mmCIF file of the N, C-alpha and C atoms, coordinates in Angstrom:
data_MODEL
# 
_entry.id   MODEL 
# 
loop_
_atom_site.group_PDB 
_atom_site.id 
_atom_site.type_symbol 
_atom_site.label_atom_id 
_atom_site.label_alt_id 
_atom_site.label_comp_id 
_atom_site.label_asym_id 
_atom_site.label_entity_id 
_atom_site.label_seq_id 
_atom_site.pdbx_PDB_ins_code 
_atom_site.Cartn_x 
_atom_site.Cartn_y 
_atom_site.Cartn_z 
_atom_site.occupancy 
_atom_site.B_iso_or_equiv 
_atom_site.pdbx_formal_charge 
_atom_site.auth_seq_id 
_atom_site.auth_comp_id 
_atom_site.auth_asym_id 
_atom_site.auth_atom_id 
_atom_site.pdbx_PDB_model_num 
ATOM 1   N N  . MET A 1 1  ? 31.765  -52.447 -31.223 1.00 0.00 ? 1  MET A N  1 
ATOM 2   C CA . MET A 1 1  ? 30.473  -53.033 -31.485 1.00 0.00 ? 1  MET A CA 1 
ATOM 3   C C  . MET A 1 1  ? 30.149  -52.910 -32.970 1.00 0.00 ? 1  MET A C  1 
ATOM 4   N N  . ARG A 1 2  ? 29.740  -53.995 -33.553 1.00 0.00 ? 2  ARG A N  1 
ATOM 5   C CA . ARG A 1 2  ? 29.463  -53.971 -34.985 1.00 0.00 ? 2  ARG A CA 1 
ATOM 6   C C  . ARG A 1 2  ? 28.023  -53.500 -35.232 1.00 0.00 ? 2  ARG A C  1 
ATOM 7   N N  . PRO A 1 3  ? 27.789  -52.781 -36.316 1.00 0.00 ? 3  PRO A N  1 
ATOM 8   C CA . PRO A 1 3  ? 26.441  -52.288 -36.583 1.00 0.00 ? 3  PRO A CA 1 
ATOM 9   C C  . PRO A 1 3  ? 25.467  -53.435 -36.848 1.00 0.00 ? 3  PRO A C  1 
ATOM 10  N N  . LEU A 1 4  ? 24.231  -53.242 -36.462 1.00 0.00 ? 4  LEU A N  1 
ATOM 11  C CA . LEU A 1 4  ? 23.209  -54.264 -36.644 1.00 0.00 ? 4  LEU A CA 1 
ATOM 12  C C  . LEU A 1 4  ? 22.687  -54.230 -38.076 1.00 0.00 ? 4  LEU A C  1 
ATOM 13  N N  . THR A 1 5  ? 22.366  -55.410 -38.612 1.00 0.00 ? 5  THR A N  1 
ATOM 14  C CA . THR A 1 5  ? 21.895  -55.514 -39.983 1.00 0.00 ? 5  THR A CA 1 
ATOM 15  C C  . THR A 1 5  ? 20.513  -56.152 -40.010 1.00 0.00 ? 5  THR A C  1 
ATOM 16  N N  . LEU A 1 6  ? 19.662  -55.582 -40.802 1.00 0.00 ? 6  LEU A N  1 
ATOM 17  C CA . LEU A 1 6  ? 18.311  -56.097 -40.957 1.00 0.00 ? 6  LEU A CA 1 
ATOM 18  C C  . LEU A 1 6  ? 18.341  -57.346 -41.838 1.00 0.00 ? 6  LEU A C  1 
ATOM 19  N N  . CYS A 1 7  ? 17.837  -58.461 -41.330 1.00 0.00 ? 7  CYS A N  1 
ATOM 20  C CA . CYS A 1 7  ? 17.825  -59.699 -42.117 1.00 0.00 ? 7  CYS A CA 1 
ATOM 21  C C  . CYS A 1 7  ? 16.494  -59.832 -42.865 1.00 0.00 ? 7  CYS A C  1 
ATOM 22  N N  . ARG A 1 8  ? 16.481  -60.689 -43.851 1.00 0.00 ? 8  ARG A N  1 
ATOM 23  C CA . ARG A 1 8  ? 15.299  -60.880 -44.698 1.00 0.00 ? 8  ARG A CA 1 
ATOM 24  C C  . ARG A 1 8  ? 14.081  -61.370 -43.891 1.00 0.00 ? 8  ARG A C  1 
ATOM 25  N N  . GLU A 1 9  ? 14.309  -62.232 -42.912 1.00 0.00 ? 9  GLU A N  1 
ATOM 26  C CA . GLU A 1 9  ? 13.205  -62.745 -42.104 1.00 0.00 ? 9  GLU A CA 1 
ATOM 27  C C  . GLU A 1 9  ? 12.521  -61.629 -41.315 1.00 0.00 ? 9  GLU A C  1 
ATOM 28  N N  . ARG A 1 10 ? 13.327  -60.732 -40.751 1.00 0.00 ? 10 ARG A N  1 
ATOM 29  C CA . ARG A 1 10 ? 12.760  -59.617 -39.988 1.00 0.00 ? 10 ARG A CA 1 
ATOM 30  C C  . ARG A 1 10 ? 12.009  -58.659 -40.914 1.00 0.00 ? 10 ARG A C  1 
ATOM 31  N N  . LEU A 1 11 ? 12.559  -58.411 -42.105 1.00 0.00 ? 11 LEU A N  1 
ATOM 32  C CA . LEU A 1 11 ? 11.885  -57.552 -43.069 1.00 0.00 ? 11 LEU A CA 1 
ATOM 33  C C  . LEU A 1 11 ? 10.551  -58.164 -43.484 1.00 0.00 ? 11 LEU A C  1 
ATOM 34  N N  . ASP A 1 12 ? 10.533  -59.471 -43.752 1.00 0.00 ? 12 ASP A N  1 
ATOM 35  C CA . ASP A 1 12 ? 9.289   -60.160 -44.098 1.00 0.00 ? 12 ASP A CA 1 
ATOM 36  C C  . ASP A 1 12 ? 8.265   -60.020 -42.974 1.00 0.00 ? 12 ASP A C  1 
ATOM 37  N N  . ARG A 1 13 ? 8.724   -60.146 -41.740 1.00 0.00 ? 13 ARG A N  1 
ATOM 38  C CA . ARG A 1 13 ? 7.830   -60.021 -40.578 1.00 0.00 ? 13 ARG A CA 1 
ATOM 39  C C  . ARG A 1 13 ? 7.248   -58.618 -40.492 1.00 0.00 ? 13 ARG A C  1 
ATOM 40  N N  . ILE A 1 14 ? 8.073   -57.595 -40.696 1.00 0.00 ? 14 ILE A N  1 
ATOM 41  C CA . ILE A 1 14 ? 7.611   -56.210 -40.664 1.00 0.00 ? 14 ILE A CA 1 
ATOM 42  C C  . ILE A 1 14 ? 6.550   -55.990 -41.742 1.00 0.00 ? 14 ILE A C  1 
ATOM 43  N N  . GLN A 1 15 ? 6.813   -56.490 -42.948 1.00 0.00 ? 15 GLN A N  1 
ATOM 44  C CA . GLN A 1 15 ? 5.859   -56.309 -44.040 1.00 0.00 ? 15 GLN A CA 1 
ATOM 45  C C  . GLN A 1 15 ? 4.563   -57.079 -43.789 1.00 0.00 ? 15 GLN A C  1 
ATOM 46  N N  . ARG A 1 16 ? 4.653   -58.249 -43.179 1.00 0.00 ? 16 ARG A N  1 
ATOM 47  C CA . ARG A 1 16 ? 3.465   -59.038 -42.854 1.00 0.00 ? 16 ARG A CA 1 
ATOM 48  C C  . ARG A 1 16 ? 2.603   -58.305 -41.813 1.00 0.00 ? 16 ARG A C  1 
ATOM 49  N N  . ILE A 1 17 ? 3.240   -57.735 -40.792 1.00 0.00 ? 17 ILE A N  1 
ATOM 50  C CA . ILE A 1 17 ? 2.520   -56.979 -39.771 1.00 0.00 ? 17 ILE A CA 1 
ATOM 51  C C  . ILE A 1 17 ? 1.811   -55.784 -40.400 1.00 0.00 ? 17 ILE A C  1 
ATOM 52  N N  . LEU A 1 18 ? 2.503   -55.091 -41.300 1.00 0.00 ? 18 LEU A N  1 
ATOM 53  C CA . LEU A 1 18 ? 1.901   -53.932 -41.952 1.00 0.00 ? 18 LEU A CA 1 
ATOM 54  C C  . LEU A 1 18 ? 0.731   -54.332 -42.842 1.00 0.00 ? 18 LEU A C  1 
ATOM 55  N N  . SER A 1 19 ? 0.843   -55.457 -43.534 1.00 0.00 ? 19 SER A N  1 
ATOM 56  C CA . SER A 1 19 ? -0.253  -55.873 -44.409 1.00 0.00 ? 19 SER A CA 1 
ATOM 57  C C  . SER A 1 19 ? -1.499  -56.243 -43.601 1.00 0.00 ? 19 SER A C  1 
ATOM 58  N N  . VAL A 1 20 ? -1.320  -56.840 -42.437 1.00 0.00 ? 20 VAL A N  1 
ATOM 59  C CA . VAL A 1 20 ? -2.456  -57.192 -41.574 1.00 0.00 ? 20 VAL A CA 1 
ATOM 60  C C  . VAL A 1 20 ? -3.120  -55.929 -41.022 1.00 0.00 ? 20 VAL A C  1 
ATOM 61  N N  . ASN A 1 21 ? -2.338  -54.895 -40.780 1.00 0.00 ? 21 ASN A N  1 
ATOM 62  C CA . ASN A 1 21 ? -2.855  -53.651 -40.200 1.00 0.00 ? 21 ASN A CA 1 
ATOM 63  C C  . ASN A 1 21 ? -3.088  -52.568 -41.252 1.00 0.00 ? 21 ASN A C  1 
ATOM 64  N N  . ALA A 1 22 ? -3.302  -52.967 -42.475 1.00 0.00 ? 22 ALA A N  1 
ATOM 65  C CA . ALA A 1 22 ? -3.599  -52.049 -43.588 1.00 0.00 ? 22 ALA A CA 1 
ATOM 66  C C  . ALA A 1 22 ? -2.485  -51.025 -43.810 1.00 0.00 ? 22 ALA A C  1 
ATOM 67  N N  . GLY A 1 23 ? -1.273  -51.348 -43.402 1.00 0.00 ? 23 GLY A N  1 
ATOM 68  C CA . GLY A 1 23 ? -0.129  -50.478 -43.650 1.00 0.00 ? 23 GLY A CA 1 
ATOM 69  C C  . GLY A 1 23 ? -0.145  -49.170 -42.900 1.00 0.00 ? 23 GLY A C  1 
ATOM 70  N N  . ASP A 1 24 ? -0.971  -49.071 -41.883 1.00 0.00 ? 24 ASP A N  1 
ATOM 71  C CA . ASP A 1 24 ? -1.114  -47.805 -41.173 1.00 0.00 ? 24 ASP A CA 1 
ATOM 72  C C  . ASP A 1 24 ? -0.890  -48.004 -39.685 1.00 0.00 ? 24 ASP A C  1 
ATOM 73  N N  . LEU A 1 25 ? 0.352   -47.814 -39.252 1.00 0.00 ? 25 LEU A N  1 
ATOM 74  C CA . LEU A 1 25 ? 0.711   -47.889 -37.835 1.00 0.00 ? 25 LEU A CA 1 
ATOM 75  C C  . LEU A 1 25 ? 1.675   -46.763 -37.528 1.00 0.00 ? 25 LEU A C  1 
ATOM 76  N N  . THR A 1 26 ? 1.627   -46.288 -36.296 1.00 0.00 ? 26 THR A N  1 
ATOM 77  C CA . THR A 1 26 ? 2.629   -45.310 -35.892 1.00 0.00 ? 26 THR A CA 1 
ATOM 78  C C  . THR A 1 26 ? 3.868   -46.065 -35.429 1.00 0.00 ? 26 THR A C  1 
ATOM 79  N N  . VAL A 1 27 ? 5.001   -45.407 -35.482 1.00 0.00 ? 27 VAL A N  1 
ATOM 80  C CA . VAL A 1 27 ? 6.236   -46.033 -35.006 1.00 0.00 ? 27 VAL A CA 1 
ATOM 81  C C  . VAL A 1 27 ? 6.109   -46.337 -33.522 1.00 0.00 ? 27 VAL A C  1 
ATOM 82  N N  . ARG A 1 28 ? 5.458   -45.465 -32.785 1.00 0.00 ? 28 ARG A N  1 
ATOM 83  C CA . ARG A 1 28 ? 5.270   -45.692 -31.349 1.00 0.00 ? 28 ARG A CA 1 
ATOM 84  C C  . ARG A 1 28 ? 4.435   -46.933 -31.073 1.00 0.00 ? 28 ARG A C  1 
ATOM 85  N N  . GLU A 1 29 ? 3.435   -47.210 -31.893 1.00 0.00 ? 29 GLU A N  1 
ATOM 86  C CA . GLU A 1 29 ? 2.630   -48.426 -31.735 1.00 0.00 ? 29 GLU A CA 1 
ATOM 87  C C  . GLU A 1 29 ? 3.390   -49.649 -32.226 1.00 0.00 ? 29 GLU A C  1 
ATOM 88  N N  . PHE A 1 30 ? 4.064   -49.467 -33.341 1.00 0.00 ? 30 PHE A N  1 
ATOM 89  C CA . PHE A 1 30 ? 4.690   -50.577 -34.051 1.00 0.00 ? 30 PHE A CA 1 
ATOM 90  C C  . PHE A 1 30 ? 5.818   -51.225 -33.268 1.00 0.00 ? 30 PHE A C  1 
ATOM 91  N N  . ALA A 1 31 ? 6.746   -50.434 -32.805 1.00 0.00 ? 31 ALA A N  1 
ATOM 92  C CA . ALA A 1 31 ? 7.935   -50.975 -32.156 1.00 0.00 ? 31 ALA A CA 1 
ATOM 93  C C  . ALA A 1 31 ? 7.628   -51.808 -30.906 1.00 0.00 ? 31 ALA A C  1 
ATOM 94  N N  . PRO A 1 32 ? 6.964   -51.271 -29.890 1.00 0.00 ? 32 PRO A N  1 
ATOM 95  C CA . PRO A 1 32 ? 6.755   -52.091 -28.684 1.00 0.00 ? 32 PRO A CA 1 
ATOM 96  C C  . PRO A 1 32 ? 5.667   -53.158 -28.835 1.00 0.00 ? 32 PRO A C  1 
ATOM 97  N N  . SER A 1 33 ? 4.635   -52.881 -29.603 1.00 0.00 ? 33 SER A N  1 
ATOM 98  C CA . SER A 1 33 ? 3.512   -53.814 -29.708 1.00 0.00 ? 33 SER A CA 1 
ATOM 99  C C  . SER A 1 33 ? 3.872   -55.099 -30.437 1.00 0.00 ? 33 SER A C  1 
ATOM 100 N N  . PHE A 1 34 ? 4.768   -55.011 -31.418 1.00 0.00 ? 34 PHE A N  1 
ATOM 101 C CA . PHE A 1 34 ? 5.088   -56.171 -32.248 1.00 0.00 ? 34 PHE A CA 1 
ATOM 102 C C  . PHE A 1 34 ? 6.540   -56.622 -32.116 1.00 0.00 ? 34 PHE A C  1 
ATOM 103 N N  . SER A 1 35 ? 7.230   -56.134 -31.097 1.00 0.00 ? 35 SER A N  1 
ATOM 104 C CA . SER A 1 35 ? 8.639   -56.490 -30.847 1.00 0.00 ? 35 SER A CA 1 
ATOM 105 C C  . SER A 1 35 ? 9.531   -56.230 -32.056 1.00 0.00 ? 35 SER A C  1 
ATOM 106 N N  . VAL A 1 36 ? 9.351   -55.081 -32.642 1.00 0.00 ? 36 VAL A N  1 
ATOM 107 C CA . VAL A 1 36 ? 10.190  -54.645 -33.759 1.00 0.00 ? 36 VAL A CA 1 
ATOM 108 C C  . VAL A 1 36 ? 11.018  -53.472 -33.253 1.00 0.00 ? 36 VAL A C  1 
ATOM 109 N N  . TRP A 1 37 ? 12.323  -53.539 -33.441 1.00 0.00 ? 37 TRP A N  1 
ATOM 110 C CA . TRP A 1 37 ? 13.209  -52.470 -32.977 1.00 0.00 ? 37 TRP A CA 1 
ATOM 111 C C  . TRP A 1 37 ? 13.120  -51.269 -33.914 1.00 0.00 ? 37 TRP A C  1 
ATOM 112 N N  . GLU A 1 38 ? 13.279  -50.084 -33.343 1.00 0.00 ? 38 GLU A N  1 
ATOM 113 C CA . GLU A 1 38 ? 13.227  -48.874 -34.169 1.00 0.00 ? 38 GLU A CA 1 
ATOM 114 C C  . GLU A 1 38 ? 14.347  -48.846 -35.200 1.00 0.00 ? 38 GLU A C  1 
ATOM 115 N N  . TRP A 1 39 ? 15.520  -49.432 -34.891 1.00 0.00 ? 39 TRP A N  1 
ATOM 116 C CA . TRP A 1 39 ? 16.608  -49.445 -35.867 1.00 0.00 ? 39 TRP A CA 1 
ATOM 117 C C  . TRP A 1 39 ? 16.231  -50.322 -37.070 1.00 0.00 ? 39 TRP A C  1 
ATOM 118 N N  . GLU A 1 40 ? 15.391  -51.337 -36.852 1.00 0.00 ? 40 GLU A N  1 
ATOM 119 C CA . GLU A 1 40 ? 14.926  -52.170 -37.967 1.00 0.00 ? 40 GLU A CA 1 
ATOM 120 C C  . GLU A 1 40 ? 14.008  -51.363 -38.884 1.00 0.00 ? 40 GLU A C  1 
ATOM 121 N N  . ILE A 1 41 ? 13.147  -50.570 -38.279 1.00 0.00 ? 41 ILE A N  1 
ATOM 122 C CA . ILE A 1 41 ? 12.260  -49.707 -39.067 1.00 0.00 ? 41 ILE A CA 1 
ATOM 123 C C  . ILE A 1 41 ? 13.084  -48.679 -39.838 1.00 0.00 ? 41 ILE A C  1 
ATOM 124 N N  . ASP A 1 42 ? 14.081  -48.090 -39.174 1.00 0.00 ? 42 ASP A N  1 
ATOM 125 C CA . ASP A 1 42 ? 14.943  -47.100 -39.824 1.00 0.00 ? 42 ASP A CA 1 
ATOM 126 C C  . ASP A 1 42 ? 15.711  -47.701 -41.001 1.00 0.00 ? 42 ASP A C  1 
ATOM 127 N N  . GLN A 1 43 ? 16.257  -48.903 -40.810 1.00 0.00 ? 43 GLN A N  1 
ATOM 128 C CA . GLN A 1 43 ? 17.003  -49.542 -41.904 1.00 0.00 ? 43 GLN A CA 1 
ATOM 129 C C  . GLN A 1 43 ? 16.094  -49.910 -43.065 1.00 0.00 ? 43 GLN A C  1 
ATOM 130 N N  . ALA A 1 44 ? 14.907  -50.435 -42.769 1.00 0.00 ? 44 ALA A N  1 
ATOM 131 C CA . ALA A 1 44 ? 13.966  -50.793 -43.830 1.00 0.00 ? 44 ALA A CA 1 
ATOM 132 C C  . ALA A 1 44 ? 13.553  -49.547 -44.616 1.00 0.00 ? 44 ALA A C  1 
ATOM 133 N N  . THR A 1 45 ? 13.405  -48.432 -43.927 1.00 0.00 ? 45 THR A N  1 
ATOM 134 C CA . THR A 1 45 ? 13.070  -47.176 -44.591 1.00 0.00 ? 45 THR A CA 1 
ATOM 135 C C  . THR A 1 45 ? 14.235  -46.694 -45.447 1.00 0.00 ? 45 THR A C  1 
ATOM 136 N N  . ALA A 1 46 ? 15.452  -46.762 -44.908 1.00 0.00 ? 46 ALA A N  1 
ATOM 137 C CA . ALA A 1 46 ? 16.635  -46.330 -45.651 1.00 0.00 ? 46 ALA A CA 1 
ATOM 138 C C  . ALA A 1 46 ? 16.851  -47.170 -46.908 1.00 0.00 ? 46 ALA A C  1 
ATOM 139 N N  . LEU A 1 47 ? 16.478  -48.450 -46.852 1.00 0.00 ? 47 LEU A N  1 
ATOM 140 C CA . LEU A 1 47 ? 16.632  -49.333 -48.012 1.00 0.00 ? 47 LEU A CA 1 
ATOM 141 C C  . LEU A 1 47 ? 15.477  -49.213 -49.003 1.00 0.00 ? 47 LEU A C  1 
ATOM 142 N N  . GLY A 1 48 ? 14.463  -48.427 -48.652 1.00 0.00 ? 48 GLY A N  1 
ATOM 143 C CA . GLY A 1 48 ? 13.343  -48.202 -49.555 1.00 0.00 ? 48 GLY A CA 1 
ATOM 144 C C  . GLY A 1 48 ? 12.224  -49.226 -49.450 1.00 0.00 ? 48 GLY A C  1 
ATOM 145 N N  . TRP A 1 49 ? 12.247  -50.072 -48.426 1.00 0.00 ? 49 TRP A N  1 
ATOM 146 C CA . TRP A 1 49 ? 11.215  -51.098 -48.260 1.00 0.00 ? 49 TRP A CA 1 
ATOM 147 C C  . TRP A 1 49 ? 9.989   -50.572 -47.534 1.00 0.00 ? 49 TRP A C  1 
ATOM 148 N N  . LEU A 1 50 ? 10.175  -49.520 -46.754 1.00 0.00 ? 50 LEU A N  1 
ATOM 149 C CA . LEU A 1 50 ? 9.075   -48.896 -46.023 1.00 0.00 ? 50 LEU A CA 1 
ATOM 150 C C  . LEU A 1 50 ? 9.082   -47.407 -46.301 1.00 0.00 ? 50 LEU A C  1 
ATOM 151 N N  . LYS A 1 51 ? 7.954   -46.797 -46.063 1.00 0.00 ? 51 LYS A N  1 
ATOM 152 C CA . LYS A 1 51 ? 7.857   -45.349 -46.191 1.00 0.00 ? 51 LYS A CA 1 
ATOM 153 C C  . LYS A 1 51 ? 7.232   -44.825 -44.909 1.00 0.00 ? 51 LYS A C  1 
ATOM 154 N N  . ILE A 1 52 ? 7.899   -43.881 -44.280 1.00 0.00 ? 52 ILE A N  1 
ATOM 155 C CA . ILE A 1 52 ? 7.374   -43.262 -43.068 1.00 0.00 ? 52 ILE A CA 1 
ATOM 156 C C  . ILE A 1 52 ? 6.852   -41.884 -43.448 1.00 0.00 ? 52 ILE A C  1 
ATOM 157 N N  . GLU A 1 53 ? 5.585   -41.656 -43.146 1.00 0.00 ? 53 GLU A N  1 
ATOM 158 C CA . GLU A 1 53 ? 4.971   -40.366 -43.410 1.00 0.00 ? 53 GLU A CA 1 
ATOM 159 C C  . GLU A 1 53 ? 4.801   -39.623 -42.095 1.00 0.00 ? 53 GLU A C  1 
ATOM 160 N N  . THR A 1 54 ? 5.162   -38.365 -42.101 1.00 0.00 ? 54 THR A N  1 
ATOM 161 C CA . THR A 1 54 ? 4.995   -37.533 -40.921 1.00 0.00 ? 54 THR A CA 1 
ATOM 162 C C  . THR A 1 54 ? 3.723   -36.726 -41.101 1.00 0.00 ? 54 THR A C  1 
ATOM 163 N N  . ARG A 1 55 ? 2.809   -36.910 -40.188 1.00 0.00 ? 55 ARG A N  1 
ATOM 164 C CA . ARG A 1 55 ? 1.544   -36.185 -40.248 1.00 0.00 ? 55 ARG A CA 1 
ATOM 165 C C  . ARG A 1 55 ? 1.513   -35.140 -39.144 1.00 0.00 ? 55 ARG A C  1 
ATOM 166 N N  . LYS A 1 56 ? 1.051   -33.979 -39.527 1.00 0.00 ? 56 LYS A N  1 
ATOM 167 C CA . LYS A 1 56 ? 0.905   -32.927 -38.530 1.00 0.00 ? 56 LYS A CA 1 
ATOM 168 C C  . LYS A 1 56 ? -0.363  -33.182 -37.732 1.00 0.00 ? 56 LYS A C  1 
ATOM 169 N N  . PRO A 1 57 ? -0.317  -32.960 -36.440 1.00 0.00 ? 57 PRO A N  1 
ATOM 170 C CA . PRO A 1 57 ? -1.541  -33.141 -35.652 1.00 0.00 ? 57 PRO A CA 1 
ATOM 171 C C  . PRO A 1 57 ? -2.564  -32.066 -36.017 1.00 0.00 ? 57 PRO A C  1 
ATOM 172 N N  . SER A 1 58 ? -3.808  -32.422 -35.917 1.00 0.00 ? 58 SER A N  1 
ATOM 173 C CA . SER A 1 58 ? -4.838  -31.438 -36.220 1.00 0.00 ? 58 SER A CA 1 
ATOM 174 C C  . SER A 1 58 ? -4.812  -30.341 -35.155 1.00 0.00 ? 58 SER A C  1 
ATOM 175 N N  . THR A 1 59 ? -5.017  -29.152 -35.601 1.00 0.00 ? 59 THR A N  1 
ATOM 176 C CA . THR A 1 59 ? -5.048  -28.046 -34.649 1.00 0.00 ? 59 THR A CA 1 
ATOM 177 C C  . THR A 1 59 ? -6.478  -27.856 -34.187 1.00 0.00 ? 59 THR A C  1 
ATOM 178 N N  . GLY A 1 60 ? -6.650  -27.128 -33.155 1.00 0.00 ? 60 GLY A N  1 
ATOM 179 C CA . GLY A 1 60 ? -7.989  -26.880 -32.618 1.00 0.00 ? 60 GLY A CA 1 
ATOM 180 C C  . GLY A 1 60 ? -8.801  -25.972 -33.520 1.00 0.00 ? 60 GLY A C  1 
ATOM 181 N N  . LEU A 1 61 ? -9.619  -25.212 -32.946 1.00 0.00 ? 61 LEU A N  1 
ATOM 182 C CA . LEU A 1 61 ? -10.458 -24.286 -33.703 1.00 0.00 ? 61 LEU A CA 1 
ATOM 183 C C  . LEU A 1 61 ? -9.585  -23.218 -34.367 1.00 0.00 ? 61 LEU A C  1 
ATOM 184 N N  . PRO A 1 62 ? -9.974  -22.771 -35.562 1.00 0.00 ? 62 PRO A N  1 
ATOM 185 C CA . PRO A 1 62 ? -9.173  -21.731 -36.235 1.00 0.00 ? 62 PRO A CA 1 
ATOM 186 C C  . PRO A 1 62 ? -9.271  -20.384 -35.561 1.00 0.00 ? 62 PRO A C  1 
# 
């Protein structure tokens, strides 16, 4: 099986979706809601087109 490659059209679509949503979506929301595969997000991140930030969940009372 040959590895999948991210095409320019898919990258444009990912960037368009992010611009409409103010660039703030979780991967869990992004992939199923907009029919974007997680490997596409991973490749776009590896190529430097996207940035994934990991946020720690807020803890309860101190």
